[in-house]
Backbone of each chain as nested JSON, in Angstrom:
{
  "chains": [
    {"id": "A", "residues": [
      {"number": 1, "name": "MET", "atoms": {"N": [18.79, -44.925, 50.853], "CA": [18.334, -46.592, 50.162], "C": [20.115, -46.925, 51.628]}},
      {"number": 2, "name": "LYS", "atoms": {"N": [19.272, -47.768, 51.918], "CA": [19.343, -48.972, 51.988], "C": [19.861, -50.625, 51.684]}},
      {"number": 3, "name": "LEU", "atoms": {"N": [20.654, -51.447, 52.565], "CA": [20.683, -52.875, 52.102], "C": [19.381, -53.197, 52.53]}},
      {"number": 4, "name": "GLY", "atoms": {"N": [19.66, -54.464, 51.924], "CA": [18.391, -55.407, 52.069], "C": [18.505, -56.967, 51.24]}},
      {"number": 5, "name": "ASN", "atoms": {"N": [17.957, -57.597, 52.273], "CA": [17.745, -59.171, 51.542], "C": [16.355, -59.464, 51.144]}},
      {"number": 6, "name": "VAL", "atoms": {"N": [17.015, -60.15, 49.89], "CA": [15.28, -60.359, 49.096], "C": [14.273, -61.913, 49.18]}},
      {"number": 7, "name": "ILE", "atoms": {"N": [13.695, -61.421, 50.334], "CA": [13.198, -62.478, 51.16], "C": [11.519, -63.566, 50.623]}},
      {"number": 8, "name": "GLY", "atoms": {"N": [10.993, -62.813, 48.906], "CA": [9.793, -62.868, 49.021], "C": [9.394, -62.191, 47.564]}},
      {"number": 9, "name": "ASN", "atoms": {"N": [8.037, -62.868, 47.688], "CA": [7.731, -62.41, 45.848], "C": [6.396, -61.52, 46.636]}},
      {"number": 10, "name": "VAL", "atoms": {"N": [5.738, -61.24, 45.762], "CA": [4.366, -60.758, 46.34], "C": [3.347, -60.48, 44.096]}},
      {"number": 11, "name": "TRP", "atoms": {"N": [2.852, -61.712, 44.561], "CA": [2.032, -61.406, 43.262], "C": [0.54, -61.388, 43.695]}},
      {"number": 12, "name": "ALA", "atoms": {"N": [0.245, -60.142, 43.01], "CA": [-1.271, -59.105, 42.175], "C": [-1.619, -59.054, 40.878]}},
      {"number": 13, "name": "GLU", "atoms": {"N": [-3.236, -59.437, 41.531], "CA": [-3.528, -58.989, 39.015], "C": [-3.894, -58.446, 39.108]}},
      {"number": 14, "name": "ARG", "atoms": {"N": [-4.566, -57.382, 40.04], "CA": [-5.831, -56.195, 39.831], "C": [-4.635, -55.165, 40.777]}},
      {"number": 15, "name": "LYS", "atoms": {"N": [-3.672, -54.261, 40.503], "CA": [-3.389, -53.064, 40.71], "C": [-3.19, -51.993, 39.94]}},
      {"number": 16, "name": "VAL", "atoms": {"N": [-2.682, -51.116, 40.391], "CA": [-2.769, -50.153, 39.534], "C": [-1.686, -49.957, 38.444]}},
      {"number": 17, "name": "LYS", "atoms": {"N": [-2.314, -48.823, 37.316], "CA": [-1.815, -49.348, 35.497], "C": [0.061, -49.837, 36.626]}},
      {"number": 18, "name": "GLN", "atoms": {"N": [0.547, -49.036, 36.118], "CA": [2.008, -48.053, 36.429], "C": [2.537, -50.046, 36.894]}},
      {"number": 19, "name": "LEU", "atoms": {"N": [2.311, -50.704, 37.988], "CA": [2.827, -51.413, 38.602], "C": [2.577, -53.294, 37.968]}},
      {"number": 20, "name": "HIS", "atoms": {"N": [1.755, -52.447, 36.318], "CA": [1.512, -53.566, 35.384], "C": [2.905, -54.008, 34.903]}},
      {"number": 21, "name": "GLY", "atoms": {"N": [3.535, -54.876, 35.225], "CA": [4.528, -56.059, 34.307], "C": [6.025, -55.826, 35.883]}},
      {"number": 22, "name": "CYS", "atoms": {"N": [5.76, -55.338, 36.652], "CA": [6.655, -54.536, 37.484], "C": [6.752, -55.697, 38.31]}},
      {"number": 23, "name": "ARG", "atoms": {"N": [7.559, -55.761, 39.387], "CA": [7.851, -56.766, 39.99], "C": [7.366, -56.441, 41.517]}},
      {"number": 24, "name": "LEU", "atoms": {"N": [7.1, -57.242, 42.176], "CA": [6.45, -56.62, 43.569], "C": [7.967, -57.325, 44.8]}},
      {"number": 25, "name": "LEU", "atoms": {"N": [8.51, -56.937, 45.605], "CA": [9.56, -57.668, 45.646], "C": [9.191, -57.942, 47.755]}},
      {"number": 26, "name": "VAL", "atoms": {"N": [9.368, -58.973, 48.437], "CA": [9.49, -58.503, 50.111], "C": [11.138, -58.308, 50.033]}},
      {"number": 27, "name": "VAL", "atoms": {"N": [11.503, -57.369, 51.037], "CA": [12.62, -57.218, 51.032], "C": [13.182, -57.261, 52.699]}},
      {"number": 28, "name": "GLN", "atoms": {"N": [13.878, -57.493, 53.472], "CA": [13.9, -57.108, 54.687], "C": [15.65, -56.285, 54.871]}},
      {"number": 29, "name": "PRO", "atoms": {"N": [15.557, -55.719, 55.205], "CA": [15.893, -53.89, 54.777], "C": [17.622, -54.293, 56.636]}},
      {"number": 30, "name": "ILE", "atoms": {"N": [18.708, -54.651, 55.898], "CA": [19.459, -55.164, 57.03], "C": [21.116, -54.482, 56.847]}},
      {"number": 31, "name": "GLN", "atoms": {"N": [22.252, -55.426, 58.011], "CA": [22.594, -53.635, 57.53], "C": [24.01, -54.601, 57.287]}},
      {"number": 32, "name": "SER", "atoms": {"N": [25.419, -53.789, 56.975], "CA": [25.851, -54.655, 55.325], "C": [26.645, -55.619, 56.57]}},
      {"number": 33, "name": "SER", "atoms": {"N": [26.432, -55.76, 57.713], "CA": [26.866, -56.832, 58.806], "C": [26.093, -58.218, 59.038]}},
      {"number": 34, "name": "GLY", "atoms": {"N": [24.823, -58.183, 58.4], "CA": [23.545, -58.63, 58.145], "C": [22.615, -58.98, 58.577]}},
      {"number": 35, "name": "ARG", "atoms": {"N": [22.898, -57.758, 60.017], "CA": [21.714, -58.218, 61.264], "C": [20.616, -57.48, 60.805]}},
      {"number": 36, "name": "PRO", "atoms": {"N": [19.685, -57.784, 60.653], "CA": [18.036, -57.536, 60.103], "C": [17.935, -55.856, 60.854]}},
      {"number": 37, "name": "CYS", "atoms": {"N": [17.343, -55.127, 59.874], "CA": [17.14, -53.591, 60.929], "C": [15.767, -53.36, 60.209]}},
      {"number": 38, "name": "GLY", "atoms": {"N": [14.616, -53.183, 60.844], "CA": [13.641, -52.53, 60.658], "C": [12.27, -54.129, 60.0]}},
      {"number": 39, "name": "SER", "atoms": {"N": [11.312, -53.326, 59.553], "CA": [10.503, -55.04, 59.431], "C": [10.519, -55.183, 57.871]}},
      {"number": 40, "name": "PRO", "atoms": {"N": [10.118, -56.528, 57.472], "CA": [10.33, -56.13, 55.061], "C": [9.212, -55.226, 55.026]}},
      {"number": 41, "name": "LEU", "atoms": {"N": [9.712, -54.847, 54.029], "CA": [8.799, -53.905, 53.296], "C": [8.873, -54.662, 51.947]}},
      {"number": 42, "name": "VAL", "atoms": {"N": [7.217, -54.386, 50.905], "CA": [7.251, -54.58, 49.127], "C": [7.826, -53.745, 48.939]}},
      {"number": 43, "name": "VAL", "atoms": {"N": [8.655, -54.936, 47.655], "CA": [9.836, -53.113, 46.639], "C": [9.917, -53.034, 45.478]}},
      {"number": 44, "name": "ALA", "atoms": {"N": [8.901, -52.683, 44.649], "CA": [9.265, -52.837, 43.529], "C": [10.397, -53.013, 42.618]}},
      {"number": 45, "name": "ASP", "atoms": {"N": [10.536, -54.205, 41.424], "CA": [12.09, -53.624, 41.515], "C": [12.098, -53.76, 39.535]}},
      {"number": 46, "name": "PRO", "atoms": {"N": [11.257, -52.438, 38.926], "CA": [10.934, -52.4, 38.189], "C": [12.388, -52.675, 36.791]}},
      {"number": 47, "name": "GLY", "atoms": {"N": [13.371, -53.113, 37.402], "CA": [14.673, -53.027, 36.554], "C": [14.843, -54.636, 36.381]}},
      {"number": 48, "name": "ARG", "atoms": {"N": [13.644, -55.523, 36.508], "CA": [13.6, -57.163, 36.646], "C": [15.823, -57.022, 37.393]}},
      {"number": 49, "name": "LEU", "atoms": {"N": [16.338, -56.557, 39.007], "CA": [17.146, -56.917, 39.005], "C": [17.364, -58.262, 39.722]}},
      {"number": 50, "name": "ALA", "atoms": {"N": [16.329, -58.325, 40.776], "CA": [17.088, -59.273, 41.743], "C": [15.939, -60.219, 41.922]}},
      {"number": 51, "name": "GLY", "atoms": {"N": [15.844, -61.171, 42.775], "CA": [15.513, -62.704, 43.279], "C": [15.578, -63.252, 44.192]}},
      {"number": 52, "name": "ILE", "atoms": {"N": [14.229, -64.058, 44.952], "CA": [14.671, -64.219, 45.716], "C": [16.44, -64.565, 46.403]}},
      {"number": 53, "name": "GLY", "atoms": {"N": [16.639, -63.747, 47.756], "CA": [17.617, -64.765, 48.206], "C": [18.722, -63.62, 48.031]}},
      {"number": 54, "name": "ASP", "atoms": {"N": [18.67, -62.86, 46.472], "CA": [19.244, -61.445, 46.794], "C": [20.1, -60.323, 47.983]}},
      {"number": 55, "name": "THR", "atoms": {"N": [20.709, -59.534, 46.68], "CA": [20.937, -59.173, 48.132], "C": [21.214, -57.554, 47.136]}},
      {"number": 56, "name": "VAL", "atoms": {"N": [20.578, -56.94, 47.854], "CA": [19.955, -55.491, 46.758], "C": [19.941, -54.428, 47.188]}},
      {"number": 57, "name": "VAL", "atoms": {"N": [20.35, -53.27, 46.686], "CA": [20.038, -51.699, 48.123], "C": [18.994, -51.174, 47.387]}},
      {"number": 58, "name": "ILE", "atoms": {"N": [17.809, -50.344, 48.068], "CA": [16.704, -49.595, 47.239], "C": [16.319, -49.172, 48.127]}},
      {"number": 59, "name": "VAL", "atoms": {"N": [15.982, -48.391, 46.949], "CA": [15.824, -46.744, 47.725], "C": [14.293, -46.323, 47.867]}},
      {"number": 60, "name": "THR", "atoms": {"N": [14.532, -45.969, 49.995], "CA": [13.276, -45.417, 49.329], "C": [12.938, -43.795, 50.318]}},
      {"number": 61, "name": "SER", "atoms": {"N": [12.443, -43.307, 49.033], "CA": [11.776, -42.345, 49.26], "C": [11.021, -41.951, 48.097]}},
      {"number": 62, "name": "THR", "atoms": {"N": [10.387, -40.569, 47.929], "CA": [9.72, -40.304, 46.723], "C": [10.764, -40.709, 45.204]}},
      {"number": 63, "name": "ASP", "atoms": {"N": [11.788, -40.517, 45.55], "CA": [12.841, -40.675, 44.611], "C": [13.035, -42.147, 43.93]}},
      {"number": 64, "name": "ALA", "atoms": {"N": [12.332, -43.359, 44.274], "CA": [12.019, -44.528, 43.91], "C": [10.447, -44.125, 42.908]}},
      {"number": 65, "name": "ALA", "atoms": {"N": [10.574, -43.249, 42.345], "CA": [8.932, -43.241, 41.677], "C": [10.489, -43.375, 40.27]}},
      {"number": 66, "name": "GLN", "atoms": {"N": [11.383, -42.472, 39.856], "CA": [12.196, -42.82, 39.022], "C": [13.372, -43.844, 38.827]}},
      {"number": 67, "name": "ALA", "atoms": {"N": [12.665, -44.796, 39.704], "CA": [13.531, -46.065, 39.73], "C": [12.712, -46.52, 37.885]}},
      {"number": 68, "name": "PHE", "atoms": {"N": [11.906, -46.196, 37.162], "CA": [10.303, -46.786, 36.899], "C": [11.593, -46.15, 35.103]}},
      {"number": 69, "name": "ASP", "atoms": {"N": [10.935, -46.214, 33.484], "CA": [11.194, -45.387, 32.538], "C": [9.758, -44.631, 32.776]}},
      {"number": 70, "name": "SER", "atoms": {"N": [9.062, -44.774, 33.51], "CA": [8.495, -43.503, 33.066], "C": [9.053, -42.324, 34.292]}},
      {"number": 71, "name": "GLY", "atoms": {"N": [9.783, -43.096, 35.05], "CA": [9.672, -41.4, 36.133], "C": [8.75, -41.306, 36.616]}},
      {"number": 72, "name": "VAL", "atoms": {"N": [7.487, -42.454, 36.398], "CA": [6.028, -41.789, 37.102], "C": [5.33, -42.535, 38.285]}},
      {"number": 73, "name": "ALA", "atoms": {"N": [5.882, -42.986, 39.103], "CA": [4.741, -44.53, 39.816], "C": [4.611, -44.348, 41.144]}},
      {"number": 74, "name": "PRO", "atoms": {"N": [2.593, -44.56, 41.377], "CA": [3.274, -44.016, 42.855], "C": [3.498, -45.525, 43.848]}},
      {"number": 75, "name": "VAL", "atoms": {"N": [5.033, -45.197, 44.334], "CA": [5.683, -46.216, 45.14], "C": [6.427, -44.977, 45.809]}},
      {"number": 76, "name": "ASN", "atoms": {"N": [7.276, -45.82, 46.926], "CA": [8.307, -44.913, 48.192], "C": [9.516, -45.808, 48.177]}},
      {"number": 77, "name": "ALA", "atoms": {"N": [9.524, -47.184, 46.807], "CA": [10.812, -48.283, 47.504], "C": [10.724, -48.936, 46.424]}},
      {"number": 78, "name": "ALA", "atoms": {"N": [11.826, -48.68, 45.654], "CA": [12.399, -49.294, 44.848], "C": [14.445, -50.05, 44.799]}},
      {"number": 79, "name": "VAL", "atoms": {"N": [13.924, -51.496, 44.089], "CA": [15.318, -51.882, 43.917], "C": [15.876, -51.256, 42.533]}},
      {"number": 80, "name": "VAL", "atoms": {"N": [17.451, -51.02, 43.124], "CA": [18.649, -49.779, 42.657], "C": [19.465, -50.584, 41.811]}},
      {"number": 81, "name": "GLU", "atoms": {"N": [19.946, -51.498, 42.575], "CA": [21.364, -52.009, 42.638], "C": [21.697, -53.732, 43.296]}},
      {"number": 82, "name": "LEU", "atoms": {"N": [21.855, -54.672, 43.036], "CA": [21.766, -55.84, 42.509], "C": [23.127, -55.749, 43.529]}},
      {"number": 83, "name": "VAL", "atoms": {"N": [23.92, -56.52, 44.425], "CA": [24.987, -56.36, 45.109], "C": [25.72, -56.865, 44.744]}},
      {"number": 84, "name": "ASP", "atoms": {"N": [27.247, -56.939, 43.681], "CA": [27.713, -58.585, 44.328], "C": [28.264, -58.789, 45.293]}},
      {"number": 85, "name": "ILE", "atoms": {"N": [29.542, -57.745, 45.654], "CA": [30.225, -57.598, 46.597], "C": [29.943, -56.67, 47.772]}},
      {"number": 86, "name": "ILE", "atoms": {"N": [29.972, -56.76, 48.999], "CA": [30.336, -55.666, 49.771], "C": [31.803, -55.314, 50.168]}},
      {"number": 87, "name": "GLN", "atoms": {"N": [33.29, -54.282, 50.857], "CA": [34.282, -54.795, 50.97], "C": [34.705, -53.704, 51.53]}}
    ]},
    {"id": "B", "residues": [
      {"number": 1, "name": "MET", "atoms": {"N": [20.523, -33.078, 56.852], "CA": [21.979, -33.513, 56.484], "C": [22.387, -33.874, 58.052]}},
      {"number": 2, "name": "PHE", "atoms": {"N": [23.785, -35.06, 57.69], "CA": [24.13, -36.044, 58.818], "C": [25.423, -35.969, 58.39]}},
      {"number": 3, "name": "LEU", "atoms": {"N": [26.305, -36.424, 60.106], "CA": [27.473, -36.601, 59.992], "C": [27.507, -38.215, 59.773]}},
      {"number": 4, "name": "ALA", "atoms": {"N": [28.493, -39.3, 58.948], "CA": [28.513, -39.956, 58.763], "C": [30.326, -40.405, 59.035]}},
      {"number": 5, "name": "LYS", "atoms": {"N": [30.506, -41.965, 59.184], "CA": [31.667, -42.816, 58.779], "C": [31.845, -43.798, 57.617]}},
      {"number": 6, "name": "ILE", "atoms": {"N": [32.105, -42.968, 56.698], "CA": [32.241, -44.666, 56.009], "C": [32.639, -45.946, 56.086]}},
      {"number": 7, "name": "LYS", "atoms": {"N": [32.098, -46.766, 56.37], "CA": [32.608, -48.256, 56.289], "C": [33.058, -48.88, 55.084]}},
      {"number": 8, "name": "LYS", "atoms": {"N": [31.946, -49.237, 54.543], "CA": [32.054, -50.237, 53.966], "C": [31.99, -49.89, 51.998]}},
      {"number": 9, "name": "ARG", "atoms": {"N": [32.543, -50.713, 50.845], "CA": [31.784, -50.307, 49.627], "C": [30.849, -51.027, 49.312]}},
      {"number": 10, "name": "VAL", "atoms": {"N": [30.203, -50.388, 48.609], "CA": [29.496, -51.597, 47.539], "C": [29.031, -51.913, 46.466]}},
      {"number": 11, "name": "VAL", "atoms": {"N": [30.189, -53.394, 45.44], "CA": [30.817, -53.061, 44.511], "C": [29.395, -53.724, 43.653]}},
      {"number": 12, "name": "SER", "atoms": {"N": [28.636, -53.732, 42.316], "CA": [27.712, -54.505, 41.798], "C": [27.554, -54.047, 40.315]}},
      {"number": 13, "name": "THR", "atoms": {"N": [27.045, -54.437, 39.633], "CA": [26.747, -54.496, 37.65], "C": [25.768, -54.884, 37.938]}},
      {"number": 14, "name": "ARG", "atoms": {"N": [25.052, -55.178, 38.497], "CA": [23.226, -55.116, 37.38], "C": [22.293, -53.738, 37.916]}},
      {"number": 15, "name": "LYS", "atoms": {"N": [21.979, -52.286, 38.256], "CA": [22.188, -51.857, 38.251], "C": [21.057, -50.806, 37.91]}},
      {"number": 16, "name": "HIS", "atoms": {"N": [20.72, -49.645, 38.57], "CA": [20.053, -48.669, 37.796], "C": [21.604, -47.299, 36.928]}},
      {"number": 17, "name": "PRO", "atoms": {"N": [20.191, -46.982, 35.33], "CA": [21.509, -46.785, 34.773], "C": [21.747, -45.105, 35.887]}},
      {"number": 18, "name": "ALA", "atoms": {"N": [21.698, -44.784, 36.322], "CA": [21.909, -43.778, 37.395], "C": [23.229, -43.747, 38.098]}},
      {"number": 19, "name": "TYR", "atoms": {"N": [22.876, -45.487, 37.898], "CA": [24.074, -45.297, 39.096], "C": [26.066, -45.988, 38.562]}},
      {"number": 20, "name": "ASN", "atoms": {"N": [25.47, -45.834, 37.424], "CA": [26.516, -46.175, 35.619], "C": [27.693, -45.236, 36.739]}},
      {"number": 21, "name": "GLY", "atoms": {"N": [29.047, -45.989, 37.059], "CA": [30.516, -44.332, 36.852], "C": [30.059, -43.766, 38.538]}},
      {"number": 22, "name": "LYS", "atoms": {"N": [29.369, -44.766, 39.477], "CA": [29.226, -43.648, 40.66], "C": [30.011, -44.753, 41.204]}},
      {"number": 23, "name": "HIS", "atoms": {"N": [30.722, -44.739, 43.07], "CA": [30.903, -45.045, 44.038], "C": [29.666, -45.146, 45.372]}},
      {"number": 24, "name": "VAL", "atoms": {"N": [29.351, -46.224, 45.604], "CA": [28.605, -46.697, 46.38], "C": [28.804, -47.115, 47.889]}},
      {"number": 25, "name": "PHE", "atoms": {"N": [28.45, -46.377, 49.024], "CA": [29.389, -46.997, 50.035], "C": [27.551, -46.818, 51.214]}},
      {"number": 26, "name": "VAL", "atoms": {"N": [28.419, -47.905, 52.568], "CA": [28.278, -48.178, 52.941], "C": [28.189, -46.684, 54.253]}},
      {"number": 27, "name": "VAL", "atoms": {"N": [26.872, -45.669, 55.052], "CA": [28.099, -45.205, 56.17], "C": [27.583, -44.814, 57.612]}},
      {"number": 28, "name": "GLN", "atoms": {"N": [27.716, -45.426, 58.085], "CA": [27.39, -45.383, 59.611], "C": [27.349, -43.286, 59.839]}},
      {"number": 29, "name": "PRO", "atoms": {"N": [26.101, -43.668, 60.41], "CA": [26.018, -42.069, 61.087], "C": [26.31, -41.609, 62.11]}},
      {"number": 30, "name": "VAL", "atoms": {"N": [27.114, -40.837, 62.265], "CA": [27.491, -40.341, 63.929], "C": [28.127, -39.332, 64.362]}},
      {"number": 31, "name": "ASN", "atoms": {"N": [28.125, -39.191, 66.621], "CA": [27.179, -37.993, 66.193], "C": [29.08, -37.255, 66.577]}},
      {"number": 32, "name": "PRO", "atoms": {"N": [28.689, -35.465, 66.678], "CA": [30.102, -35.208, 66.438], "C": [31.048, -35.937, 67.175]}},
      {"number": 33, "name": "ASP", "atoms": {"N": [30.974, -36.194, 67.933], "CA": [32.681, -37.05, 68.704], "C": [33.078, -38.331, 68.187]}},
      {"number": 34, "name": "LEU", "atoms": {"N": [32.274, -37.948, 66.512], "CA": [32.691, -40.029, 66.396], "C": [32.473, -40.686, 66.817]}},
      {"number": 35, "name": "LYS", "atoms": {"N": [31.236, -41.033, 67.161], "CA": [30.151, -42.496, 67.741], "C": [29.568, -42.683, 67.15]}},
      {"number": 36, "name": "ALA", "atoms": {"N": [29.282, -43.967, 67.016], "CA": [27.859, -44.765, 65.629], "C": [26.774, -44.333, 66.473]}},
      {"number": 37, "name": "VAL", "atoms": {"N": [26.031, -43.592, 66.146], "CA": [24.701, -43.427, 67.046], "C": [23.472, -43.397, 65.456]}},
      {"number": 38, "name": "GLY", "atoms": {"N": [22.484, -44.683, 65.585], "CA": [21.807, -45.353, 64.42], "C": [22.521, -46.41, 63.68]}},
      {"number": 39, "name": "ASN", "atoms": {"N": [21.327, -46.155, 62.537], "CA": [21.49, -47.439, 61.552], "C": [22.476, -47.375, 60.327]}},
      {"number": 40, "name": "GLU", "atoms": {"N": [23.289, -47.96, 59.665], "CA": [23.872, -47.581, 58.706], "C": [22.771, -46.662, 57.626]}},
      {"number": 41, "name": "TRP", "atoms": {"N": [23.755, -46.544, 56.635], "CA": [22.531, -45.746, 55.426], "C": [23.577, -45.882, 53.855]}},
      {"number": 42, "name": "VAL", "atoms": {"N": [23.458, -46.517, 53.016], "CA": [23.945, -46.32, 51.903], "C": [23.88, -45.009, 51.585]}},
      {"number": 43, "name": "ALA", "atoms": {"N": [25.601, -44.474, 50.625], "CA": [24.973, -43.451, 50.281], "C": [25.7, -43.063, 48.831]}},
      {"number": 44, "name": "VAL", "atoms": {"N": [25.385, -42.547, 47.405], "CA": [26.502, -42.919, 46.58], "C": [27.475, -41.782, 46.563]}},
      {"number": 45, "name": "ASP", "atoms": {"N": [29.155, -41.355, 46.306], "CA": [30.017, -39.935, 46.442], "C": [30.156, -39.086, 45.207]}},
      {"number": 46, "name": "TYR", "atoms": {"N": [30.018, -38.208, 45.675], "CA": [29.835, -37.326, 44.889], "C": [31.219, -36.477, 44.994]}},
      {"number": 47, "name": "VAL", "atoms": {"N": [31.815, -36.805, 46.024], "CA": [33.057, -35.279, 46.255], "C": [34.109, -36.403, 46.28]}},
      {"number": 48, "name": "GLY", "atoms": {"N": [34.519, -37.877, 46.355], "CA": [35.729, -38.29, 46.021], "C": [35.769, -38.807, 47.404]}},
      {"number": 49, "name": "ALA", "atoms": {"N": [35.292, -39.311, 47.989], "CA": [35.025, -39.554, 49.234], "C": [35.932, -41.572, 49.376]}},
      {"number": 50, "name": "SER", "atoms": {"N": [36.56, -41.839, 50.494], "CA": [37.372, -43.286, 50.44], "C": [36.968, -43.774, 52.025]}},
      {"number": 51, "name": "ILE", "atoms": {"N": [37.22, -45.027, 51.9], "CA": [36.51, -45.766, 53.824], "C": [37.085, -45.312, 54.283]}},
      {"number": 52, "name": "GLY", "atoms": {"N": [36.883, -44.883, 55.659], "CA": [37.545, -43.892, 57.2], "C": [36.884, -43.361, 56.978]}},
      {"number": 53, "name": "ASP", "atoms": {"N": [36.954, -42.359, 55.53], "CA": [36.129, -40.472, 55.465], "C": [34.98, -40.206, 56.74]}},
      {"number": 54, "name": "ILE", "atoms": {"N": [35.149, -38.985, 56.756], "CA": [34.04, -38.098, 57.655], "C": [33.755, -37.413, 57.139]}},
      {"number": 55, "name": "VAL", "atoms": {"N": [31.726, -37.903, 56.701], "CA": [31.679, -37.001, 55.522], "C": [30.268, -36.763, 55.543]}},
      {"number": 56, "name": "VAL", "atoms": {"N": [30.136, -36.076, 55.665], "CA": [28.646, -34.958, 55.378], "C": [27.312, -35.215, 53.937]}},
      {"number": 57, "name": "CYS", "atoms": {"N": [26.479, -36.43, 54.994], "CA": [25.699, -37.133, 53.697], "C": [24.475, -36.141, 53.829]}},
      {"number": 58, "name": "GLY", "atoms": {"N": [22.973, -36.524, 53.203], "CA": [21.691, -35.942, 52.714], "C": [21.399, -35.7, 51.872]}},
      {"number": 59, "name": "GLY", "atoms": {"N": [20.761, -35.632, 51.549], "CA": [19.866, -34.356, 50.669], "C": [18.365, -34.896, 50.002]}},
      {"number": 60, "name": "ALA", "atoms": {"N": [18.268, -34.175, 49.493], "CA": [15.738, -34.13, 49.484], "C": [15.567, -34.469, 48.416]}},
      {"number": 61, "name": "PRO", "atoms": {"N": [14.148, -35.345, 48.391], "CA": [14.264, -35.948, 46.669], "C": [14.468, -35.618, 46.003]}},
      {"number": 62, "name": "GLY", "atoms": {"N": [14.756, -35.743, 44.926], "CA": [14.615, -34.559, 43.595], "C": [16.301, -34.282, 43.055]}},
      {"number": 63, "name": "VAL", "atoms": {"N": [17.021, -34.001, 43.75], "CA": [17.976, -33.663, 45.028], "C": [19.047, -34.162, 43.676]}},
      {"number": 64, "name": "ALA", "atoms": {"N": [19.431, -35.325, 43.585], "CA": [20.301, -36.12, 42.607], "C": [20.717, -35.912, 41.245]}},
      {"number": 65, "name": "GLN", "atoms": {"N": [19.33, -35.687, 41.317], "CA": [18.28, -35.27, 39.286], "C": [19.399, -34.687, 39.121]}},
      {"number": 66, "name": "GLN", "atoms": {"N": [19.069, -33.012, 40.019], "CA": [19.596, -31.669, 39.612], "C": [20.727, -31.853, 39.49]}},
      {"number": 67, "name": "VAL", "atoms": {"N": [21.753, -32.543, 41.084], "CA": [23.562, -32.258, 41.364], "C": [23.463, -33.17, 39.656]}},
      {"number": 68, "name": "PHE", "atoms": {"N": [23.069, -34.179, 39.924], "CA": [23.504, -35.432, 38.395], "C": [23.332, -35.306, 37.327]}},
      {"number": 69, "name": "GLN", "atoms": {"N": [22.62, -33.209, 37.313], "CA": [22.284, -33.546, 36.286], "C": [21.615, -35.18, 34.835]}},
      {"number": 70, "name": "LEU", "atoms": {"N": [20.664, -35.656, 35.811], "CA": [19.802, -36.667, 35.51], "C": [18.972, -36.966, 35.445]}},
      {"number": 71, "name": "ASP", "atoms": {"N": [17.899, -37.844, 33.786], "CA": [16.588, -37.707, 33.872], "C": [16.277, -38.549, 34.414]}},
      {"number": 72, "name": "TYR", "atoms": {"N": [16.312, -39.556, 35.27], "CA": [15.289, -40.095, 36.051], "C": [16.716, -40.848, 36.997]}},
      {"number": 73, "name": "ALA", "atoms": {"N": [16.913, -40.755, 38.602], "CA": [17.656, -40.533, 39.426], "C": [17.108, -41.098, 40.609]}},
      {"number": 74, "name": "PRO", "atoms": {"N": [16.639, -41.955, 41.283], "CA": [16.189, -42.485, 42.546], "C": [17.394, -43.267, 43.521]}},
      {"number": 75, "name": "ILE", "atoms": {"N": [18.397, -41.636, 43.316], "CA": [19.305, -42.034, 44.775], "C": [18.607, -40.691, 45.086]}},
      {"number": 76, "name": "ARG", "atoms": {"N": [18.814, -40.796, 46.456], "CA": [18.526, -40.059, 47.828], "C": [19.38, -39.446, 48.178]}},
      {"number": 77, "name": "THR", "atoms": {"N": [20.306, -40.539, 49.533], "CA": [21.547, -40.588, 49.828], "C": [22.748, -39.487, 49.423]}},
      {"number": 78, "name": "LEU", "atoms": {"N": [22.692, -39.151, 49.727], "CA": [24.468, -37.602, 48.954], "C": [25.415, -37.903, 49.488]}},
      {"number": 79, "name": "ILE", "atoms": {"N": [26.395, -37.951, 48.829], "CA": [27.598, -38.111, 50.393], "C": [28.042, -35.941, 49.803]}},
      {"number": 80, "name": "MET", "atoms": {"N": [28.225, -35.687, 50.491], "CA": [28.392, -34.031, 49.394], "C": [29.687, -33.244, 50.28]}},
      {"number": 81, "name": "ALA", "atoms": {"N": [30.305, -33.808, 51.128], "CA": [31.449, -33.201, 52.0], "C": [32.403, -34.518, 52.093]}},
      {"number": 82, "name": "ILE", "atoms": {"N": [33.445, -33.938, 52.569], "CA": [34.752, -34.576, 53.115], "C": [35.491, -33.852, 54.304]}},
      {"number": 83, "name": "VAL", "atoms": {"N": [34.357, -34.183, 55.936], "CA": [34.739, -33.27, 56.613], "C": [36.516, -33.382, 57.041]}},
      {"number": 84, "name": "ASP", "atoms": {"N": [36.604, -31.945, 57.132], "CA": [38.349, -31.767, 58.115], "C": [38.442, -31.738, 58.941]}},
      {"number": 85, "name": "LYS", "atoms": {"N": [37.435, -30.826, 60.102], "CA": [37.568, -30.557, 61.716], "C": [36.493, -30.336, 62.104]}},
      {"number": 86, "name": "ILE", "atoms": {"N": [36.106, -30.978, 63.07], "CA": [34.582, -30.137, 63.202], "C": [34.922, -29.909, 64.815]}},
      {"number": 87, "name": "ASP", "atoms": {"N": [34.698, -28.466, 65.562], "CA": [34.348, -28.011, 66.344], "C": [32.993, -28.016, 67.103]}},
      {"number": 88, "name": "PHE", "atoms": {"N": [32.967, -28.231, 68.48], "CA": [31.466, -28.397, 68.839], "C": [31.512, -28.325, 70.314]}},
      {"number": 89, "name": "ARG", "atoms": {"N": [30.476, -27.573, 71.266], "CA": [29.413, -27.558, 72.112], "C": [29.447, -28.912, 72.749]}},
      {"number": 90, "name": "ASP", "atoms": {"N": [29.865, -29.524, 73.583], "CA": [29.444, -30.957, 74.793], "C": [27.453, -30.692, 73.593]}},
      {"number": 91, "name": "PHE", "atoms": {"N": [27.187, -31.755, 74.326], "CA": [25.668, -31.981, 73.664], "C": [25.203, -33.106, 74.472]}},
      {"number": 92, "name": "GLN", "atoms": {"N": [23.548, -32.878, 74.358], "CA": [23.019, -34.286, 75.099], "C": [22.311, -35.4, 74.617]}}
    ]}
  ]
}
């Protein structure tokens, strides 16, 4: 998993069935110091945890599909935590 | 799996249920000579590690589901072991 800053939203009318009703966020992966590392990703947010400007923890692997209630989704990046503090 | 040093702890109240009651850390991968290498990762603790420990991290897809016996576990990187000692020859 990685830390990330939510920098945007993606709106899409036509998309696969599993992604209906699921927010798509644009997330810039960062280090805990805040330094960006890697290019921005589109990350699914089934739990409706985050919005623009939030720091989140994202899981980037096939485990991301398990962030969905059905456990099945064609995604490999999902928001799993909204970060309060990193200490 | 990789060696890593635990740098910081991630505190969060709004999260996926699989993360409830678990400690989440920022880990910095290190070489056997404990020098930092590469970018940090976020890992879920399973062995009671704390900040400053050298640990073994890693995990295959779906492993967290078995390890934590959860229905759904969107967790990839696990902290599996707290390292006491490393013997190693020189490496490139």
